[in-house]
N, C-alpha and C positions, 0 to 999 in steps of 0.2 A: 525200251526197245523202240526203234524208229524204222518204219517200213519204207523200202525203196519204191518210189512211185514211177520213176523214169530213169532210163540209162541210155546214154548216147556216146558213141566214139567220135570225137572231134578231130583227132589226128592220131598217128601211130602212137600207141601207149598213153594217149590222153583221153580221159573220159569225163563226161558230165553226168552227175547224179542229181535227181530231184527226190527229196526225202521228206516224209511227214514229221515235222517238228514245230508244232503250233506255238509253243512258248517262245521259241527263238524267232520265228517269223513275226510275231507280234511286236517285238522290241528291236529288231535289226535295223541298223543304219549303215550307210556307205562307209567303207573302210574297216569294218569290223570283221572278226573271224570266229571260227568255232574250234573246239578241241574234240577230236573224234577217237573212238576206240572201236575197232571192228568187232571184236569179241572179248569175252571176259579175260582172256589171257594175252590180249594184244597190247601193244604200246600205244601211248597217247601221242597224237600228232595234230598240228594246226592246219586248217585250210580256210582260205578266204571265202566269205559269203559273196556269191556272185549275184544272186537275186533271191527274192522272197515274196510270198503272197499271203498277206494277212488274212484274207477271206478264207482260203483253203488250208492255211497252216503249213504250206510247203516251202522248203528252202532249196536252193540250188547251189552246188559247188562243183569245182573242177579240180582234177588232180592228175598227176603224171605218175605212171607206174615205174618207180625207180628202185625203191627198197622193198623189203619184205612186207611191211604194213600196207603200202599202197598197192602192191601186187595182190595181197589178200582181199583188199577192198575191191579192186577191179574184177576179181573173180566172182563177186556177188551178182545176183540177177534181180530183175524187177520182182517184187513180192517178198524177197529176203529182207531180213531185219538187221540193222546195225545196233550193236550193243549199247553204246553210249555216245551222246553228242551233247556237249556243253557250250553254252553261248547265249547271246553274243558277247564276245570279249574284245578288249582293245578299245582305245579311244576313237570315236567316230571322226570321220574327215571333217575339216572345217569348210562346210558348204555354205557359201554366201555369195553375193554378187562380186565378181572379180572382172567381169567382161572386158575384153575377150581373154579366155583362158585356154592354154594348150594342155591336153592330156596326152602324154607320151607313154605308150605301152609296148613292151617287147616280150615275146615268148609267153611263158606262163603268167607273166605279169598282167596279161589281159584280163585274168580273172578278177583282179583288183581294179584295173583301169575302167572297166565297163560300168560298175555301179557308181564309181566316182563321176564319170562323165555324165551318166544319167541324172545323178543328183544335182550336178552343176547346171545341167540344161533345165531341169525343173525349177531351179532357183532363179532362172531368167538370164543365165550367162550365154554369151556367144562362145560355143565350144569348138575349138580347133583340135581335131584328133589326129595323132600320128601313130600308126601301128606298124609293127615290124616283126620279122622272123627270119630264120636262116633261109627258108625256102617257102614257096607258096603253100605246100601241103601242111605246113606247121602254123599257118596263120589261124588265130583263134578269135571267135566272136566278131568277125569282120562285119557281118550284116547288122548285128546288134549295135556295134559302135557307130556304124554309118547312120543308123536310125536316130541317134541322139547327138549328131554332129552337124554344125553349120558348115564346116570345112573338114574334108577328110583326105588324109594322105597315107599311102602304103609304101613301105620299102622292104626289100628282101636282100639278103647278102648276095644272092646269086642272080638277082634281077628277074626271077621267074614271075614276080607280081610287083606291080608298082614300079618305083624307080630302084635301080641297083645301088645298094649302099646301106647305110644305117639310119635309124630314126634320128640320131644326133645330127646327121648331115642335113636332113630335111628341116629340123628345127633351126639349125645354124643359117640355112638359106633364107628362111622366113624372117629371122631377126636381121640379117644383113640387108634384106630387101625392105626393111622398115615396117614390117607387120606390127601393129600396135598391141602386142601381147602384154598383159599386165601380170600374169602369173603362170607358172608351169608346174604341173604335177606329173611326176615320172615314176614308173614302176616296171621292174623287169630284172634281168640279171645284174648283179652288183657292178660289173664293169660298164654296162650300159648306163646305169644311173650315175656312176662317177663321171662318165664322159658328158652326160647331160649337164651335170653340175658345173663342169668346166666351160661348157658352151655359154651358160647363162651368167657365170660369175663376173666376166668383164663388164657387163652392162648392169650388174646389180639387180637383175630380175629375180623376184621372189620365186624360189623353187623348192618344192617339197617332194621327198621320196618316201616310199613305203618299204620298210625293212622286213617284210614278211618272210623272205627267204631264209633268214638267219634264225627264226624262232624254232624252239623244240617243244617244251612242255606248255608254253603259253601262259604260265601263271607266275613267272618271276622266281621260281624255286630252283631250277637247275643251273641258272647262270650262264647257259650256253649262248644266250643272245646278247651278252654284254657288248656294248659298242661305245666308242668315245664320240661324243657330240659336243663340240665347242670346248673340248678339253675336260669334259665331265663324263663319268661313266653312267650310261643309261642302259635300261633293259628294254629291248625292242617290244616285248609283249605287253608290259604294263605301263611304260612311259610313252610308248608309241602306239601303233607301229610307224607313224609318220613323223618325220623330222626335217629340219632345215637342211637341205642338200649341201649347202656351202659350209656346214659345220661338221658333217659326218666324216670320220676317219675311215674311208673306204678301204685303204690298204689293210688296216687291222681287221676290218670286217671280212674281207676276202680270205685272209689267213685263217680266221676262226671258222669259216665255212668249210675249210679243207681239213679240219681237225680229225674228223671221224670217217674219212673216206675209206681207209683200209678196213676198218671194222664193218662198215656198211657193205662193202664189197664181199667180205667173207660171209656175212649173214645172208646176203642175197644168193650167193652161190650155194650155200647149204640148203636154203629153202627150195631152190629150183631142183636140186638133186634129190630131195626127199618129199616133194609135194605129191 
């Protein structure tokens, strides 16, 4: 059992939990994730590790209340206990000097982008952060990202914060203006990552994306996270979650993400009617 040490609402239906999990905190690295089960009858689901404190044994993660499991998790309070947390899982990010490097995060992807940006900064890189959301109220970890960035840009679809437009527009402008970027790390909605890949493809700029959104069981057993990378079938949870953006079949990935929408909707409706 893992006690909840802190709970914070970052945006509508988006919560940050700090939980006591010393074994995970001791080994965690940027880019890795955990598998969580709220209670003994709950389903397993993956969440990215946002932060960890080896001294106190605390880990931090962010989640959006979408389906039954995340709604159950969100209903817990400080002092409550989570049944099971397994991790750290997944291959760590390739943290080394790339300077300057752009970290592009959109929406819930900020949960992954922040520890990557922090790790890159600690490795001595010049970090150019580009963060975005549909609107200002949905921007996540803005202050945290700013604190580990040498250059910081914000974009929102409606223009309520930063420039109006998409993170891909900001990145494209930097490249066209001759910014000496060597590497791009992008994480967010699949459509956003696909667009980033097309922005950097013409100039051959190394670009890595995190495919956390497609994972389900996180152990390579369910097969739900199959994705074609460079013409080969990969499993996002055990082979990734990070891959060369220019080799990912995003169209196939997006179709796979939509496979269980109907079932998820029915389960969520049943839960809300009987909770």
